[in-house]
N, C-alpha and C positions, 0 to 999 in steps of 0.2 A: 511189162512189170519193171524193167530196168528203167524205162522213162519216168515211172511214177516215183521210184526210189531217188532218181537224180533230181526230180522236181521238189521232192520233200527235203533233200539236203540243201537245195538253194534257198527254200523257204526258211529252214533253220538258221543258215548263215545270215540271211537278211534280217531275221529276228535278233540274232546276236549282235549284228552291226548296229541295229537300231537301239538296242539297249545301251551298247557302249557309247553310241552318240548322245543318248539321253543323259547317261552318267557324265559325260564330258561337259554337256551344256549345263547341267545342274551344278557341276563343280565350278565352272566358270562363273555361273550366276552367284553361287555362294562366295567365291573369292572376290567378286566385284563388290557384293553387298558388305562382306567383312572389311574390304579395304576402304569402302566409303565410311563405314562406322569408325574404323581406326582413324582415318583422316579427320572425321568429325570430332572425335574425342581429342586428337592431337591439336586441332584448331581451338577447341574449347580450353584446353590446358594453356596454350599459348595466349589466347585472349585473357584468361585469368591471370596469368603471370604478368602480362602487359598492364592489366588493370591494377594488380598489386603494386607493381613498380610505379605506376603513374600516381598512386595514392599513398605510397609508402612514406613514412616519416623519416626525417633526418635525425641523426643521433650524434651528439658531440661528446668526445672524450677530451677533457682539458687538463693539462698538467702545468706545474710551475716549478722551477728550480734554477740552479746556478751551474755554470761551467767555466772553465778557464777560457781565456781569450784564444789560446792556441787551438783548443778543441772547437771553439766557435768558428774560427777561420777554416779549420780543416773540414767541418761540416759544410760551410759555404762552397768550398772548393769541390767537394764531392758531389754536391747538389748540381752545380754547374756542369759537371761532367756527365750527369744523368746515368749514374752507375746502378741505380735501382735499389740501393740499400734501404730497406724498410725503416731502419733506425735513423735515416738522415732526412731531415725536413728542410723544405725550401724556406729561406729567410725573407721575412717581410721587411723591406728596407725602410728605415725611418731615421729619425735624428740620432738615436743611439748607435745604429749600424753605421751611420756616416762618421761618427766620432772614432769608431773602431777602424773603419776602412781607411780613413785619412790620418789615423794616429794623432788626432788633435784633442784628445781628452787630457787636459792639463789644469785641473782645478786648483785654486789657491787655498791650500790647507792651512795657511798661516792666519786666516781670518779668525777673529774671536769666536768662540764656541760655547754654548750654554753648558754642555756636559763634558766637553773634551779639552779642558784647559791644559792639562798635562800634555796631551798629544800636540796641540797647536804650539805649545812652548818648545817642546823637543824638536818639532818639525822646523821651526824658524831657527833653531840652534844646529840644524843639520846632524841631529843625533838619532835619526830614524832612516831605516833603509827599506826601500820598496822590495817586497818579497813575492809578490804575485798580483795579478789583475784578473778579474773575473766579470762575467756578465750574466745577470739574471734574465731568464727568458719565460715566456708563456708558450705552451705548445697547444695548438688548436687543431684537433683531427676530427674529421667527419666520418663516422664509422657506421651510419645508418644506411639502409637500402635506398632511401630516397634522396633526391637532390635538394640542397638547401639554396635558396635564392637570397640575394641581397644580404649577405652576412656582413654584419658591422660590429666593430668592437668600441665600445664607449670607454674612454679613459680620462683620468685626471692628470694633466701635465703639471709637474711640480718643478719650480725653480728655487733652488736653495740659496740662502744668503749666508749660511755657515756650514762648516763640515758637520756630517752626521754619521753616527756609528751605524754599520750594517753587519752586525755580528753573524746573522744568517738571513735567508730570504723572507722570514716571517717579519723582520723589522720594517718591511714596507708598510705594514698595517698601522704603524704608530703615527703615520702622517694624517690619518683620519682623526686622531685625537691630539690636537695641537699641543696640549699641555704636556704630552709625553715626547714631543719631538723638538723641543727647544724653540728657537725662533720660528714662528709660523712661515711656511713657504709660500711663494706666490703660485696660486693654483688657477689654472684655466682648463676648461672642458673641451675635449676634441674627440673626434671620431675617426677610426681607421676602417676603410672599406676593403673587406677581404673578398668581395666579389661572390661569384657563384662556387659552391663547394660541392662536388660530386662525391660519391662513395670512395673513401680512401685518400681523399685530398687532405692536405695538412699545411699549417704555417708555423714557423718558429719566429716568435716576436720578441726582440730584445727590449728589456724594460729599463735597466739602469746598469751602470758599470760601477764596481767597487774595487778597492785596492787594500792589499794587506801590507802593513809596515811593522818592522821589528826594531827594537831599540839597538843602536850600534854598540854602545858601551854601557856599563852599569846595570844594576838590577832594579826591578821594579815590578809592580803589579798593576796592570797587566804588562806582559812583555811583548805583546802584539795587539795591534788594532786593525779592524777591517772597517774602512770608512768610505764614504762617497761625497762628492761635492755637487751631485746632480748633473744634469737633469734626471728626473725620475718619472716614468710612466706608470701610473697606477691603474690597473684594469679594474673596471666597474661592473660592466655587464656585456654579454654577447647576445645580439639579437639576429634573427633570421626569419625567412618566410618559407613554410613547407610547400609542397606541391599542391596541397589542397587549399592554398592561399591563406592558411592560418598563420598568424605572427607568433613567434616565440621569443622569450627573453630568459637568459640564464644569468643570475647573479654570480659574481665571481669572488666575493669576499672569502667564502669557505675554502676555494681553491688556493687562495694566498695563505691561508692558515696551515695548509698541509703541503709544504714543498716536497718534491720528489727529488731523487738523485738522478740528474741528467748524465747520460753516459759520457764519461771524461777520460 
């Protein structure tokens, strides 16, 4: 009788162990299947994200404005130090930047001018005082998720034969209408290569230098002039190639009509 009871206990224990084993095996199988499904979903998500990034379009934010030469030089210095300031943009070095860097911007403001006879007369008589120097710049920032290939800026390069008033940055547009700009400037077309622009990349492109002059003595209207003697770079359009190989072109005339206030 005792042997039968012992055998029965052993059989019960074996059944319990078998059930536990089945539960563990089933759990492992479920965990394995679940992990495989999770990995599959994760892979699908990564593949989808990669596909989105591969076909994503570039998006440009383009601004235009004016800043003092001191602020311009400070921005250049901070950019070269790689301090990571999001409001500091790397400078696209060109003819205008070279004039600032070498301090060789010395136009002859004594030349006859169609609309600024009083200014040129006072200038030749040393009755004007330089009160400030500024540089107008274009800011090109790539804010899209995709990469922009072969980014190029088409511009008109203007060489002036007379002093021209630049009361504010919108005056750059008058050179597209020679009757409003005095003596027609010499115009040549050129292109700046901005290269490949990834998300967040940007350029600060100097376009022209202007100077402010005040009367030294006497009264008069105006009491101050903002002028330039050139050269002037007039942006025409920005072109680039998306990742899907489509070409895009952005006209820039409207940008020049709406100057922004660059941090000064």
